[in-house]
C-alpha positions in Angstrom: 97.3 107.8 95.2 95.5 109.1 92.2 94.9 112.8 92.1 92.0 114.4 90.1 92.8 114.6 86.4 95.8 112.2 86.7 95.9 109.3 84.2 96.7 105.8 85.3 100.1 106.1 83.6 100.9 109.3 85.6 99.9 107.5 88.8 102.2 104.7 88.0 105.1 107.0 87.1 104.6 108.8 90.5 104.6 105.5 92.3 107.7 104.0 90.6 109.9 107.0 90.0 112.2 107.5 87.0 113.7 105.6 85.3 111.6 102.6 86.3 114.3 99.9 87.1 112.0 96.9 87.0 109.8 95.3 84.3 106.3 96.6 84.6 102.9 96.8 82.9 100.9 99.8 81.8 97.1 99.3 81.6 95.9 101.4 78.7 92.5 99.8 78.4 90.2 102.2 80.4 87.5 104.3 78.7 89.9 107.3 78.4 92.0 105.2 76.1 89.0 103.6 74.3 88.0 107.0 73.1 91.4 108.3 72.1 93.9 106.3 70.1 96.3 109.2 70.2 96.4 109.0 74.0 97.3 105.3 73.7 100.2 106.2 71.5 101.2 109.2 73.7 101.2 107.3 77.0 102.9 104.3 75.4 105.8 106.6 74.4 105.9 108.2 77.8 106.0 104.7 79.5 108.8 103.5 77.2 110.8 106.7 77.9 110.3 106.1 81.7 111.6 102.5 81.5 115.3 101.9 82.4 117.7 101.0 79.6 118.6 97.5 80.7 118.2 94.3 78.6 116.3 92.5 81.4 113.9 95.4 81.9 110.8 95.9 79.8 107.4 97.5 79.8 104.2 95.6 78.8 101.8 98.0 77.1 98.3 96.6 77.6 96.2 98.2 74.8 92.5 98.4 74.4 90.7 95.7 72.3 88.6 98.4 70.5 91.7 99.6 68.6 92.7 96.2 67.3 96.1 94.6 67.3 99.0 97.1 68.1 100.8 96.2 64.9 98.1 98.1 63.0 98.7 101.5 64.7 101.0 101.4 67.8 104.1 99.7 66.4 104.4 102.0 63.4 104.1 105.0 65.7 106.7 103.6 68.0 109.1 102.8 65.2 108.7 106.3 63.8 109.4 107.9 67.2 112.1 105.6 68.6 113.7 104.4 65.3 116.1 101.6 66.3 116.4 102.4 70.0 113.7 99.9 71.1 112.9 96.2 70.6 109.4 94.9 70.9 107.5 91.7 70.8 103.7 91.2 70.5 102.8 88.8 73.4 99.1 88.0 72.9 95.6 89.1 73.4 94.9 89.0 77.1 91.8 87.8 79.0 90.4 91.3 79.2 90.3 91.5 75.4 93.2 93.9 75.1 96.6 93.3 73.6 100.0 93.0 75.2 103.0 94.5 73.5 106.4 94.1 75.4 109.0 96.8 74.8 112.7 97.1 75.7 114.9 100.1 75.4 118.3 99.8 73.8 
């Protein structure tokens, strides 16, 4: 249940627990993310950190269309933060207009 002031990511983390042992998706395409690219990057990092370190477990980061493809802003930020401790693959633009970036922890 979402409490006042709680982001969608925080709600999912409360629901799943830590570390999240299954593959999951984080919807980062609401208006709070449309207006704040820094929040997209921040919550993407938090989601990756909450994902279990197992080869078969990943997180899909569903980013807003308004910021463009994640390779333009998100991937460089993730590489700078995580260095070589993640693997990622751009999946596609989804039907909602946003973009899906799949990330595994190593």
